[in-house]
N, C-alpha and C positions, 0 to 999 in steps of 0.2 A: 877392581882397578878399571879406569876408563880414561879416554883422552878427552881433554877439555878442546874448546874451539881453537885455542892457542897452541895446541899440541902438547900441553903439559899433562902429565900422569897425575890422576886424582885418585883418592880412595873412595870407593862407592860406600855411601852412607848404609850401615846395617841397621835392622830392626833388633829388638830385644823384648823378650818375655821372661819376666821374673814372677815366679809363683811360690808363696811362702804359706806353710801350715804353721800355725802357732799351737797354743796349748788347747787340748780338748775342753770343752764346756760341758760339766756335769752338774746335775740336780738330783739329790736323793738316790744317787748311784745310777741314774738314768742318763745316757749320753744325749745332751741337747744338740750339740753341733761336733762333728768329727771332722776336723780340717784335714787330716790325712786322706780320708775318703774323697774329700772335695778336690784336693790337689791331684790324686791319682786320676780321678775323672777327667780333670782339666788337662792333664799331661797328655791325654789320648787325642786331643784336639791339635791339628797342626798349628805351628806357630803363625804361618801366614793368615789362617783363618782368624786366629785369636786377634792378630794386629789389624785385620783388614787391609792388608798390604802385600804386595808381591815382592818386596825387597827381601833380600837373604836376612835372616834373623837367627839369633841365638836364644835358646830356652834354657832356663836355669831353674830346677825345682829344689826348694829348701824344705825338707820334712824332718821333723825331730831335732831342729836346732836347739841348743841350749845356751849358746854364748850370744849376747847381744851384738858384740863387735862383729861376728861372722855374718849376721843379718845386714848391719849397717855397710859392711865392706861390700857385700854382693849389691846391695842396693846403690851404693855409690858408683860401682863399676856400671850397672845398669843405667844410672842417670848420665854416664858419660858418653853414652852411645848418641851418634849424630842422627840416627834415624827415629822412627816411631818406637815408642815404649809402652808396654802394658805391664802394670804390676797389679798381681792378685794377692790379697791377703785374707785369710780366714783363720779364725780363732777367737780367743777371748780377750776382751778389753777390761783392764783393772785400773787401779790407782795406786801410785806411790804414796803412801800414808805420810811419809815424811816431807816429800816435795810438793805433793797435792796434784801432780800432773797425771794424764792419762798415759797408760802404757799398754803396749801389745805383748800380752803374756806368751812366753816361749814354753817348750815342753818342760814340765816339772816346776813351772813357776808357782810359788805359794805366797800367801799374804806376807810372810816374814821374808821373802827373798826377792821381792818384786824389784827393789832398787838394784839388785845385782844380776838377776835373770831375766828381766823384761826389757823391751826396747821402748824408750820414751817416745810418745807419738810425735813430740817436737823434732826428734832426730829424723823420723821418716818424712816429715813435711820439709825440713831443711835441705835434706838431700835432692828433693825434687825442685826446690825453688828456682834454681838457675836454669831450668829447662826451657827452651823456646815454647811459646804458646802454640797450641795445636798439634803437638806431637806426643802428649802424654796422656794415658788414660789409666786410672786407678779404679779397680774394682774390688769391693770389700764384701765379705759374708761373714758377719761378726755376731758375738754375743756379749753384751755388757754384764758384768757381775754387778752385785749389789752396791759396790763402792763406786763403780763408774757410771752407773745409770743416772744418779741425780747430777753428776757433772755434765752429762750429755744433755739432760733436760734444761740445765741452766743456760748452756751455750747454744741450745737449739741446733745442734748439728755436730758434725765431726771435722774439724779444720784440716784441710789439705792445702798443697800449694795452689795458688790462684792460677798458675799456668796449666794446671791438669784439669781434665775431665774427670769427675768422681761419680761413681755410680755403685749402688749396693744397699745393703740392709744391715741394720744393728738391731737385733732382738733384745727385748727386756729380759732381766734376770729370771723372773719367776714365771716360767711357762713350762708346760709338759709337752714334749715333742709329739707329733702325730703318730710316729711309730718308734718304738725303741730299737735300739741298735745303731752300729757304726754305718749309717747309711749317708749318701750323698744328700745335702740339704736341698730343700725345694727350690730356693732361689738359683743356686749353682747349677742344679739339674736343668732347670728350665733355660738358663741362659745358654747351656750347652745344647740343649735341644733346639733352641731358635737358630743357633749358628748352624746346625745340620740340616735345617728343614729344606734348603733348596741349593740350587747352583749358585746363586747371588748372595754375598753377604749383606745382611741389613746394617744400618747405622747402629752404633752403640745405643743411642737413645731408644730405638725401637727395640732392640733386644732387651734393654732393661725394663721398659714399659710392659712388654709382654711377659717377661720373667716375673715381674712383682705381681702382675694380674693373676698368673696362673699358679704360683707358689702359695702354700698355705701358711701364712705369716700370722704370729701371734697379735692380738690386739695391741695398739701402741707402738709397734715396731717403728723404728725411725728409717725411713726410706730417703736415701740420697740420690739426687739432690731434692729438696723440698720444692713445692710448687712456686714459692717465691724466688727460689735461687735459679730455677731452670727456665730459661727461654730456649726454644728449640735450637739446638746446635747445628752446624753444618756436619755432614758426615759423609761417608763414601756413597757413591750412586748405588741405588737399589738394584738388584738383580730380578731375574724372572721369579715370580712367586711372593714377591714382597710388596706390600702397599707404599704408594708414594708418601713421603713424609709431609705431614701438615704442621704448620706453625702454631702448635697449641702447647701450653704448658703440661708437664707430667707431675701430678700431685704425689704426695705420700698417701697411700690408701688407709693408713691407720694414723689419724691424728691424735692429739692428747686425748686419752679415754679415761672416763670415771673408773675407780676401782670397783671390784665386785664386792658385794656386802659381805658381812661376817658369816651370815646363814643364807645359802651355803657359800663357803669361800672358794670361789671359782679361781683356780689358777690356770685352767686349760686354755689354749689358744682359741681364739675366734678365727675363721678362715678368711683369708684376704679374698677380696673378689677375683674371679677368674672363670676361665672356661676349661673345658677338658683339656689336658696335655696335648699339644700337637694340633689341636683344631684350629682351622682357619676362620678368621672373622667373615661373617656373612657380607654380601654386598649391601651398600647403603640402601635403606628402605625408600620407598617411592615419596612418602610423605615427609615434609620437613617443618615440623611446628616450631622449631627453635633455630636461632642463628647457629648453635653448635652443630645441628644436623647438617645444616647448608654448608658449614665449614668442612666437616668430615667427608661429606659427599663431594664437595669440589676438589679435595685432594685425594680422594680414594683411600684415606688412611684408616687405622685402627681408632674407633670413637672412645675406647675406654679411657685413655689418658685424659681426654678432654672432659668426659663425664665426671671423673674424679677430681679434676681441677675445679669443676664448678662446686662439687661438693665441700672441697676443702676451703674454698672462697666463701661458703655459707649460703650458696645458692641451691639449696637442697631441693626446692620444688623443681627447678629447671632440670637438674641432674636426674631427679626421679622420672620426669616426663621424658627425657630423652632415652633413658635406659628402657622404659616401659614400651616406647616407640620401637626400639631395636628388639626387644623380646617379642613383641607381637609379630613383627616381620619374620623372626626366626621361626616362630610357631606356626606360621602359615607356610612357610618354604621348606623347613626341616622337620616338622612335627614336634609335639610336646614330649616325647620321649628321646629326643636327640641330645647328644652331649652339648650342642651349642645352646639349646633351650635351658637345659639345667644350668649351664653356665651363666646365662643371663639372669636367671632366678637368684643365683648366688650373688651376682653384682648388686641386683635390687635389694637383697638382704643386707648386704654390707652398706649400702647407701642409707638404708633405713636406720641402720645401727648408728652411723655417722651423723645422722639427723636426731638421734635419741629417740627414735620411734620404736621402741623394744618390742612392743606387741607384734608389729608387722615384721620386724626382723626375726623375731622367734618363729613366727608361722612360716615365713619363706625358707629359713635355715632348715627347719624341720622337714619341710616338703622337699628341699634339694637333698637332704640326706636320705629321705625315704626313696627318691628317684635314683640317686646314685647307688644305694644298696641294691635295689632291684636290678641295676644295669651292671655294676662292678663287683658286687659281692662285700662282704664284711670286711675284708682285709685291705681294701684300697685306701690309700692315704686321702683321698678326696672324700670318701665317707667319713672318716675320722674327723677331718677339718669342718665338714658341714655340722656334723654332731656337736663338736666343740663350740662352734658358732652359736648354735641353738642353746647350749647349755649356758654360755656366757650371758646371751641376751635374755634368757629367761630367768637368770639370776637377778637381773636388774628389775624385774617386774615388781611392782608394789600392789596391784590390784589383785585381791585374792581370788576374784573370779576368773581373772586372765591366768593367774598361776595354776589354777585347777583346770582351766580349759586346755592349755598345752601341755600340762605336766605329764598326763598318760602317755601321750604320743612320743614325748621326749624320752621318757623312762623306757618305753618300749623299744625306741631306736637304741638306746644305750645299752640295753640288755643282750642285744645280738652282736655286739662289737667287742672284740678283745681289747679292752682299754688299756692303755699305758698306765693309767692311775685309776684302779678300781674304786677309790674314794669318791670319785664323781658320781657313779650311779648310785651308791650308798647315800650320799648327801642329798641327791635329787629324790630318792625314795623317802628319806627321813623328812625332807620338807613337805611332800604331799601328805605323809602320815600325820604330821603336825597340824596341818590344815584340816584334815579328816577329824583330828580329835577336838580340835577347838570348834569345829561346826556341830558337835553333838549337842543335844538340848541340856541346858544348865552349865556348858562350858564358858568360861571367861574369855572373852576375845581381847587380844592385845590392842 
């Protein structure tokens, strides 16, 4: 309560945080996404930090809900708040086969019960539609099942209220997680880490950009918003330790991707571009060979969103040149074995993948995997992500000489890792063996 200038008593606007865990995403009995773990981790962050506001706020966590009406009622209550609102959704997207619409699956939702046990995505959007612009943020960490993924590709996004800022990722259905078990997903984990890094809270767009860059996302992951949708939005003032915002678009680091061939059928994820978790971006280098470098230097911001925006727009040479410039700067100032140097090698690897330069991408991913293995050990998620990226790109190679050139190092890397899916090592070994057999004298070449 507070007194207005006329002496009238008015109710102070409160903020609201609504965190919802939907159905777990499972593939071949391996958990791909554990919404309960994500919600539990997010619930440990103070509501004021999640909102980026000092107003009093209420926090509601829904985990294990099975009734769609319960979720919609909670969302309606949250949408009615007069202050800032953050809605976080983690779980599985599916499709109502009768109605054909996207649905947010709740605990226990099956293909036959979607119509009664899942929340239609239209309902979620409708509840937020009446909110004032600038007060609503929606963060999603989702996996689309095989029925929902084609619909997302058709619409090129996930529609939410125009009055809301939407950030998040939607992973494709056929991917193996970097590590088995009910762990916090990479995107949510890095989102939380960015919020905890310093005394000042960065803007949501910065948190999102850095979380995407550092998380190990499967190839083809839908990143929201896309480069075309996002012009840099105004956010809270940056505190100490966070770079000043620059007005550059943030892209999806995984645009539409060609499918892996039948031999070997790679369903493992490639790693998203990123640096070591928690590592700060180095200062801008002295040289500025591209307008992008000058732009980033002028704002003192993180160059990665701008670099990937160039790549998404098809300006692959510019993106590669800018990334190479930053890598050279890091090599000089931090050393070749530093986490920052390895992170920039991974960025260059993913840029090569986006440009369909699979030989360079394979070489860079293998090198990054070897460097991370030496530094972090075989159990690190980043090592698995680099190996998965190398495996995916190696599977795209059609030149027999290149397959033989990179194959032994890739197999050696895979052999020391506790793989979530041992078939990947077996298929890589079989591909090399098949090449060896066809190279024998008298063998018939395909």
